[in-house]
Residue, then its C-alpha position, 0 to 999 in steps of 0.5 A: m526522386a523527390q516525393g510529396d509530403q507523406a505525413s497524411l498518406p497511409e503506409g504503402p505505395i504512393v503511386p500504384d504499381k503499373t502494368i507492363d502496358e502502362i510502362r514506356a517501352e522505349p528509352y527516354k531520349m538523351p540530349s543531343g550528343f549523348e547516348w545510353s550505354t549498358l555497362d558490363i562491370m565484369d569486363a575489365e575495360q568497362r570497369e576501368e572506365l567506371y572507376d575513372l569516371l567516379a574517381k574524378n567526378y564523384v562525391e567530395d566533401d563540402d570543403c572539396m578536400f576529399r573525394f571517394d576512391y572506390s576501387k575496381e574490386f569494390l565496384e565489382w562487389a557493390l554492383t554484382p550481388p545475386g540477381y543483378s542485371n547489366d541493364l540496370l548498370l546504366g551509363v551515358r556516353a558522348s556520341s562522338s568519342k564514346k567516352l563514359v560521362a555519366f552513370i547510375s546503378a540499381v541492384p535488387a534487394n528485398v526489404k522490410v519497411q515498417s509493417k511491410s515485411n517483404l518488399d522488392v526494391v532496388e538500391i540506387n547508387f553511384l549517380c555521377v555526372h562528369k563535372k564539365l557536363r553538369s549543366k546538361r541536365l543529364a541526372p534527371v534523365l538518368i533517374k527517369e530512365i533507370t526508373r523505367r527499366v526497374n519498372q519493366k522488371g516489376v519493381f516500383q520502389a527503391v531505397y537510396t541515401a543522400g547527404v542532402v535533404l530532399p522530400v521526404p527522408v524516412a530517417s536521418a543518421r549522423y556520421y562519427h569518426r574514430s581516429l586510428n592514425p591521428k598523425k596522418l589525419v592531422k597532416v592531411g587536414f581531416s583532423r586538427i589538434n585541439p587546444r591543450m592537446t599535443m600530437a604525442r598525447m593524441i597518438k596515445l589517446y587513440k592507440v589501440a591494442d595490437v591483437p583482439k581480446h576475443n577469439l574472432v576468426e575470419m568468416t569463411e563459407d562454413h559460417v554462411d548459414g550461422v551468420h545468416k541465422l544470427l543476422t536475420n534474427y537480429l535485424d528482424s527483432k530490432f529494426k523497422l527498415h532492413v534487408n531480408f538477406t538470402k544466404e546467397e546475399i550473405a555470402h556475397w556481401l560478407l565473405p571477406r574480399n581483400a581491401v574491400v570487406n572484412t568479416y569476423v565471427v565468434v563461434d560457439v565453443d560447443d557447436n561449431s555451426k553456431v555463430t554467436d557474434m559477428v563484426s564487419f566493415y568495408h573499405l572506402p578510401s578517399t583521394i586527398l585533393n591537391q595532395n599525393e595522398t590517400l586516406y584509408a577509411a573503414y566503415s562499420f557494416y553489420n555487427v551483432a554481439t550476443s556473447m559480449s557487449l557490442t562495445d567490446l566487439m567493436k573495440d576488437a573491430l578497431v584493432l582488426a581495422n587498424a591491422t589492415g592499415t586503416d587511418v579512420f574508422n567511420a560509423l553511422t548512428l544506425m542500429e545500436n551503434e550509439e552504444f559504443l561511440t562515446d566509450l570507444k572515442f568516436g568524434i562526431g562528424d559534420g555530415n548527415l546521411q538521409y535515408y529515402v524509400y522511393n514511391w513508398s509512404s512510411p512514417s519517419m523513424k529514428a536512425s536507431e530503428v534503421g538496420l540498413v547500410l547502403l554503400 
């Protein structure tokens, strides 16, 4: 999905939209021995196949110590938002064994990008090829085929993130980490004890309260309208790149799901329909390679504070995440997150995340101007 230099181009499509007659009608030819496979993520057996592929072959850290372990429930959540299409959950199987050996997904969204307030896109994710087949050049064919299928639906732009720098990122964000279980993080090699620090002092330093300070309640269906209004107003007023969420999308992405996503709200004392604050985080554990251990990580999702400071809201988020058994709470330097990172004892990570908008020329923006979180 590489693109040329956008600096000299006007804001807008790089390649004009195509008519249906201009879009290739037939799927791209696979290398010999492989075939396309559309996945039905609601089918338990196929969901298990995808889980197995990702668990053994997906993203690892640079030191090959950790690998993301997306749960089957997480995959169902991530891949079935309103308007999703099975034919954009694209797999590759070995022709002889029918084993799933590669995958890429595209799910629909409508975004604001700079001055374009309303752009239909897909969010590209979960590009994964079996380790033993990475010399077969399956990834470029996967990308070409998912692009063809998306184009057939009348969509010509995509958003995606990557740890690597490709031409041309629209923004770059940095990961920060907040220890909640320092003893385990040191044991598994995620953290280390600094000079002049002891484990006892480290545990004391990162200890959080037992209960939240503010009256945060778990989000329910009754809060969907209030959360939609609060989050929409916040994103519209502050950021140059964000999703234009429908109420159905708010319900899908933010209503709590056990061990997948947690959302808490503060409701106006005089008007129960008005949500004044919201905080959310999703759960993405990592397998610790060469150890029989799992690192339980929560990731900051969408947060809005109006009746308190964002720092106070996120302080309660750490308490709530800790209560779910989280070992580390992660946040990117997106939105207004930099407000709370220092005060709440987050440490800088070693990874950057680049944001890309495919086939759309846009001036680059700061991470703090991005209001879009991709899983």
